[in-house]
N, C-alpha and C positions, 0 to 999 in steps of 0.2 A: 222808783229805787232801781239804780244800779247793782243785780241779784251780786253779783261777779265783786263788786266793789266791797260789798256789803260782806263775803264772805271771806273776804283778805284782809277787812275790818276785822268781824268776828274773828277769827284762827287769830291775828297777832294780839287780841286782847286776850283772848283764853289761854296763849303761850307765855304772856310777860302777866298774865294775871291784873291789869291796871289799864283802866280808859286812859289814862293820862302818859301812859309811857308807850301804850300804842299810838297814842296820837302825835308825840313826837317821834316815834321813828317812822310814822308813816309822814310827817311835816304837813300835818293837818290840825286845824284845831281841836279841840275835844270835842266841843258840840257838835262837830260833826260823825265822830265816829261812835258819840251817842244817839246821834237820830239812826246812823244806818242800822247800829244792831236794833232800836226800837222800832224800826220800819221790817227788820229780818223777824222779828219776834213777830210782829204784827200778820205780816205774812203767812209764817209758818202757823201761827195759832197757838205757841205753845210760850214757856219762857224758856230759854236758853243759860241764862246767868242768874244768880239770885247775889246783888250788892248787899252791902253792909259799910259802916265806915272803916271799918279794919281791912275786911277782905272780898275775894271775889270765888263765887264758888260756881260753879256749873252745874245743871240739872241735870239728871239722868238722860233727858233729852239732849240738852247741850254736849254733853260726852260723844252721844253715839253722833249727833249733827258735826262735832269737832273731826272724827275720823273719817266722815263722809267728804268733807270739805276740804279736809287734807287732800284725801287721791283723788279729787275732782282738780284741785289747781295742781297738784303735780303732774296732770295728765294733759291739763291746758299746757302747763311748762312744758313738757317732754315733744308735745305736737307742736308748738311753736319753735321750738328750740330746732327737733329733725327736719323743719322746712327752711330754719335758717341756715341749719347745715348743708343740705342741698344745695342752696344759692352759696356756699361756704363767706356767709357774712354774721359773723357772731353782733349780738345786739342787744340792746337794756344794759340794765343796772347791774352793779357790782359791789358790793359793802366787803370791803379788805380789810383784816387784821395783821399787822408786821410788827416784828420786834422794833426794836427804837433805833439803835447803832446799826443791824445789818440792813434795818429799813434804808436808812439814810444811805449808806454806804453802798449797798450792794442794790438794793433794792429800785431805788428811786429811780436810776438810769433807766432800768430794764422796763418800770410801769408806765414812765412816761414814755421810750420808746413803742411798748404795746399802745399807748393809747394814740401815739401817730397812726402806727398801722390799722390801728382799727376806729375809726372815729365815730362808728356807732355803737359805743359799749362806754356807758359811761363808770368810771373809775370814783370810787369813795373811800379814801384810805387813812385807819387810824393807825398811827404811830404810837405804839406804845410796849411794856416788855409785861405787864399782866395778862393772866391769861384771862380771855373774851369768853362768856358763854354765848355760844353760837348760836342758840336757837332762841334765847330769850333777847337777844341783842339784833337779831337778825342779821348776822353774817354771815353771807354767803361763802367764804374762805378767811383762813387765817395762817400764815406761816409760824412755825415754832422752829424753834432749834433745840432737841433736846437728845439727852442720850436713849432715853426711852418715854417713847408717847402713852397718854395712859390707854388701859384694856378697851376702855369704850370707846375713845377716838377710831373715825376712819380715816385714815391716812392713808398719802402717794408720799412719798420720797422723792425729792429734788434734787439731792444734793448733797454733801458735808461738809461741814467747816474740822480745821486742825488747832488743837490747842498746845500752845506752847508759852512756859514760864519764862518771864522776863524781868529785869532789873537793869537799873541806870549803872555806867559806868563806875561813877563815883560811892554807891552804894557798894558794889562788887570790891572796888579797891579800901574801902574799911573796912569789911566785916568778915569777906573773901568770898570765894564761889562756891556754893555747894556741890560735891561732888557725889550725891548720893540722897535719892528723895528724903530718906529718913533724918537727913541735917537740918531739913528744911523748920522741925522744931524746933532750931534753935537760932530760926531768923526771923525778920518782923516780915507777914506776910498780909498782903493788902487782897480781902477777900471780895467774892461776890456775893452778897444774900439776897435771898427773899423770904418775908415772912419769919426773921429769927430765926431762921434754920442755922443748924452746927456746921461749918466751913470744913471742909475736908476734900483733899486731892488725889487724883490716881494716877500712877505710873504703870508699864506695863513692864514686869520683870523678865522677859523671854520665856516663862511657861506659866505667871499668873497676874493678875492687876495685884496691885499694893495701895493702900489708901490709907495716905498719911495725915491724921489730922492737923490744923495749921494754927498757929496761932497770929491773929490777926488785930494793928494796931487801929487800922483803919480798915473798914468796912461799906461796899453803896452796892445800889441794885444798877449800877452802871458802869459797863466795860471801860468805855472811855475815861470817865473819872479817875477808875481807879489805874489804867495805865498812864496818866497823865501826874498820878501821885507816885508810881515807878519810878516816872520819867525825872521827879523833883529830887530821887532819892530815898523815901519813906521805906521801901521794901520792895519784895518780889510780887509780883500779880502773876496768874496764870489766866492767860484769854483767848480768844480766839482769834485766827490768821487777820480777817480782815479788820479786827482792831488794831491791833501791834504791827500790821505794816509798814505805813508811814514813819510811824516810830522808829521801826528796825533799819528803814532806808536813812532815815535823818543820823542814825548814830545814837537817839536819845535812850536806846536801850536796847540790851542783847540778850539772847535766848542762852539759858543756862539746864542741866540737865538732858541735854540733847540726845544721851546713848539711853533718857530712858521716855520710850514715848510716851504724851497724854493720849485720851480718850479722841475721838474724832465724833465729835454729837451731828445727828443728820441734821439736814433742813427737811424739815416734811412741811406739806401742804394738808390741811386739818377742816376736815368737811361737815357741815353737819347732818346728824342721823337721820332727822325726818323728812328728808326731801331730796328728789330725784335731782340731779346734777346739770344744770341747764347747762346747752354747748357753750356760751361765751365764756364759762368756768372751767370747761375742760380745755378750751381755747388758751386760757391765761394759763392753765397750770402746764400743760404741752411745751408754752411760750417759755415759762420761767426754768423747767426742765431743762430744755435744749440752752438756752443761756448760761444757766450757772454751772454747767458741761462742760461749759468752752472756758471758764473762767480759771 
C-alpha cells in the first residue's frame, strides 16, 4: 500500500462524504479508493469510517486521523513548494473556477499565456457563474467578482471592474434617456439574477449610495445575454466593462446616467480555508494580479 496515496484518498472521502465523489475527483475507479481506505484501516488496526446506504460518518479515531493527515499533506505540499520555489519552477496541478463571461473575455488569454510560460503547471479550469464549494470540490483557486466577499472567504484582491448602465439608441429614442437613477422605475430594465433574488441597482450620489429597485421584463444569469437584449432595444441593463466594451465600440448600445457612478466590484482570488497555498497557486495569483492591473 502506498500510504501517502491512501491518506490523500482518505482526506478526499472524508471531505466529500462519498467514495464515488472522491474517486471522480481523483480520476480513479471507486474500487481503487475503497481498497485504499480498507488497506489503511487494516494497517492502523481501527475503523476510520462507518458506512451506510445513506451517509458516511467518521469514527472518533477517523476524525483525529483526518486532522493529522491534513497537517502531514500540507507540510509535504509546502516542502515541495519551497523546493520548487528555490528552483523558480512552479509545477503541479491547479484546479481553477472562473466566472463564465469574465473568464472567456479576460482570463482565457491570460491563462493561456500562463500555461505557455509555466509548462510544468497543469491547469484545469471550470467556467461557471455558480459559487463553487472549494474544499468539497477540490478547487485550488476560485476567481469571483463581487462587491463584498463572504466573511469566511480567504481572498486576495486581483483588480476591479466598472459597472455601467447601457441601452440601445433605438430604445432611448423611443422612451427617452433617464436623467436620474430614480427615473429607472419608469423604464424597462434587464436584470442579472441568481437564485431569484430581487434586483436593485446602486448609484453614488456624491455623499451616499442610492439603491433603486428596478422593474425587469427580461432577467437572466448571464451579462452577455442581457447586453444582447439591450442592444435589441428591450430595455436598459447594468453590466461590467468587460461585457459592454465591444457593444459600446460598435455603437449598438450607449451609456446613460454617467453623472451617477455605479459600484466597482472587485476581482477576488478565493482560496480554500483548509490548506497551505502551494507555490504554483501563489505564482498564478501574482501573474493574474499583474496582468489585470495593466488592463
